[in-house]
N, C-alpha and C positions, 0 to 999 in steps of 0.2 A: 412306254406302254407294254405291259406284260402280255405274253401269249400263253393261253391256256389250252391244253389238250383235254378234250372231253369225250368220254365214251358214253353211249346211251343218250346222246343228244336228241335223237328222234322220239324218245319216249316222253312220258308224262312229266316226271321230275326233271329230266334232262332238258326238255324244251323250255321249261320255266327258268332253269339255271342258265342256259345259253342266253336267253333274253336279258337276264339280270347282268351277266358278265358284259355283254355288249353295252348295256346302259351305263355300266360303271367304267367303260373305257378299255376293257380287255379286248385283245384280238383272240379269236376263237378258231381252233382247228378241231374238227369233229370227226371221229371215226364212225363210219357208217357201213353196214353190211351191204353186199352186192344187191340183195333183194329188199333192202329197207324202204319203207314208205317215208318219203321226205317231206310230207305235208307240213309237219310241225316246224320245219326249218325254211320253208318257202319264203323267199323275199328277204332273208336275213343275210348280212354280210359275214358269212362263215365259210372258212376253207374246209372243204370236204375231202377226206381221204378214205378210200375203199379198203375194207378188210374186216377181220373179226378178232375176237379176244385171244385166239390161239395163234394168230399170225406170227410166224418166226421173224418177220421183218418189222415188227412193231416199234423197235427202238429207233430205226431210221425214220419212221413216220413221225415220231415224237421229237426228233432233233430240231432245235430252235425254240422249243417251248420251255417256259420256266416252271409252270405248275401243271398238275394233273388232277382232274376230277374223274374218278373211275365210278361212274354211275350205272353202267350197263349191267344187267343180270338177266338170266332166263327165269321167268315166273311161270310156274305150272303147279297145280295141285294134283295132277293125274299121276297115279302110281307108276304107270308105264314110262314116264319121263325121267325115271331115276338117273339113268346114265347121262342123259343130256343135261340135266341139272348139275351133275357133278362136273362134267366137262366144261360147261360154260361158266359156272359160278366159282368153282374151286380152282380148277386148272387154269381157267381164263384169268382169274384174279392173280394167281401166281405168276402167269406170263406177263400180264400188264405191269405189275409192280417190278418185276425183273427188268422189263424193257425200260421203265422209268428210271431205274437206277443206272442202267447202261447209257441212257440218253442224257444223263446229267440233270434230270428234273430235280428242282430244288426242294419242292414240297408237294405232297399229294394229299388229297382228301378221298378216302374210300367210303363209298355208300354201302353200309351194311343194312340192317333192318332190326326192328324190335323183335322180329321173328327169331333172330339169333340169340336173343336174351332169354326167351321163354316167358312163362307167366307165373304170377304169385299164387299162393294158396288162398282159397276162399275169396277170389276176386280182388285181392289186395293189390293196389298199384305197386310196381317195383321200379327201381332206378338202375343206374349203370352198374351198381355193385352186385346186382343179382345175376345169377347164371343158373338156369335149369340144366340138369345133366343132359348131355346131348341125346341120350337114349330116350329121354322124356319129351323131346321136341317132336311134335306131331307132323309127320309127313316128310318126304324127301326134300321139299323146298326149304323148310326151316332148317333141316340138318345141313343142307348145302350152304345156306347162308352162315351158319355157325362155323363150318370148316373154312369157308372163304374168309370170314373175319379172322380166323386163326392165322391165315396166311399173312394178313396185314399186320397182326400183332407180332408175328415172328420177324417180319421184315423190319418193323420199327425197333424191335429189340436188337436187331443186328446193325442198327445205326441209321436206317433210312427214315427220312422225315415224313411221317404219315399220321394223319388225324383220321379217326373213324367216326362217322355219324350214323345214327340208327333212327331213320324216320319211322313214325308210326303209320297212321292211315291218312294219306293226303287227299284233299278235296279241292277242286278248282277247275280252271280252264286248261285246254290242250290235252285233255284225257282222250287221246286219239283212238286207242284200241277198242274199247275203254278198259279200265282196271276193273277188278271184281266189285269194288265199291261203286264205281260209276255205273257198271252194267247191272249188277244184281240188286242194288239199293236205289240209286237215284233214277236210273232209266226205267226200272220196273215200276217205280212209283209214278213217274211221268206218263208212262204208257198204260197206266191203270191195270197192271198185271201183278199186283201184290195184295192178294186177299187176306193174307195172314203173315205173321212174322215169328221168328224163333227168339227165345229168351237168351240174348247174349249182349255183350258190350265191347266197345273198342275205344281206343284213344284216337281222336281226330285232330287234324291240323290243316290250315290253309296251305296249299302246295307252294304258294309264293313265299310263305314263311320257311318252308323246307329249303327252297332255293337260297333264301337269305342265310339260313343256317349253314349251308355249305360254304358260302363265301366268308361268313363269320368264323367258321372252323378253320378255314385257310389263314385268316388274319390273326386269330386269337387262340386257337386250339392248341393243346399240348400234345406233342407227338406221342403216339402209343395209347392215348386216352380215347374213350368213346363217349359220345354225347347223344342222348336221346332227343330227337327233334319231334316233339309232340306238343299237344296243348290240352284238350279237354277230354275227360273220360265220360262217355255217354252210353246208356243202353241203346240198343237198336231202336226200341220204341221211342225214346227221347229224340233220336235223330229224325225218325219218321214224322214225329209231331212237329219238329222244326220245319221239315220239308212241307208239311201240310199248311202250316202258317204262311209259309213263303209263297206257295203256289195256289192255295185255295182248294187243292185236291184233298179228299178225305184220306186220312191215315188208316191203315188196318187196325181194327180194334181187338182182334183176338190172336192169341199165340197158338202155335202148334207144338206138340211134344217132339223132342228130338228124334224119336224112333221113326217118325214118318219120313222126314227127308233122308234119314240114314238108310231106311229100307229102299227108297227110290234110288239113292246113290249106289247101293250095293247091286241092285238089278242093272242099273245103267252101266257101271264100270266092270262088273264081273261077268255079266251074262250078255248084254246087248253089244258092248264094245267089241268083244272077240268075234261077234257075228258080223262085224262091219258097220254097226250102227254108231253114229256120233253121240257119245255120252254128253249129258248136260250138267249133271250134278256129281262133283268129285267126293268120294268117301272122306278123304282127309279134310276137305273144306267143311263138311258137316261135323266131323270130329273136333275140328278147331273151334267151331261155334259153340261147343258145349262148355267152353272155358272163357270167361270174360278176360279180354286182353287189355288190361289197364296199366298205364305207365306214368311215371313222375319225371317231368322234364325240367325240374328245378335247376339242375346243374347247367344245362344249356342256356336257360334264361339268365342265370346269375353270372356265369363265366363268359358266355359268348354274347349275351344281349339278344337272344333269340326272340323275335317278335311273336306276339300272341293275338293274332287277328281273330275276331269273333267267328265261330263256326257258322253262324247265320250268314255272314258275308261270304265265306267259302262256298256254302251251298248255293247262294245266289249267283256267284260267278260260274259255278259248275252248271247250274240250270240254264243260265243265259247262253253259255257256250254250246251246250248240247242242243238247245233249241235253234240257235242261229246257224248251226252246222248240220241241221237236218237229221239228228239222231232220234227225234221223238216221233215224227210221222213216218 
């Protein structure tokens, strides 16, 4: 029975991955921060070790494990989080992969993001061969994921066995925090707090398929290669219409021009936040929404056998989980 070391196991993708690994007979050792909420791992047969991504003792904590899934990352679109994003995502990834090499980990899967790839011109879907210049990536989060992925690429080029996966926008159960998709799209709709929408688009995938993609990458992926874990490209309006069909709630029928949320975000982040107010709309989040983020996951489907569960099913699983865990009322 193989033992897997997992970072980010308390998060959305990580919690689904841990469940899949246990189901497939893996032993799991999960790195959790001192202040992590452990709700997503409650009742699971998982060995927990305390620490963080920059822990100098990480190699000792990995000893005895054969494989690594480095899923953890800091996600923030706030411009004030620049340094924290770099430390957690770039330096953290460098430290985790160095520790894996030192601990004798045989094979690693690094969770990057489509954010590191960038977007195509005129809303065209892009695949793994595309790379937007790093200076064109919007916001410090995307830039940090690009530089973190470069750490994995360099380690693989130096001989370490590392496969890179780039999930798009996952939907499903165990979205504890929740993610921006869960909070700003699904829960806003369920709470009847979405009177309008912005004209944008994303690639969506069931979070369980993302977990499967990680395991398939471990089993079949080529070291040094990256694989987009995605499924369907939808406009935000199309996703909201699917949510409406599923829940019976009316979908917003009118769109708003981008300058409105951009103005709100600018006031929020540049004026109110320095005065001690908690901002709610990040500038970089609004800027991102002005470009459709469409991707082509053909390579992962063809080479790994990535499943393509209908997005309607992913939405149903997300809605059921949010409702049963008290997020709606």
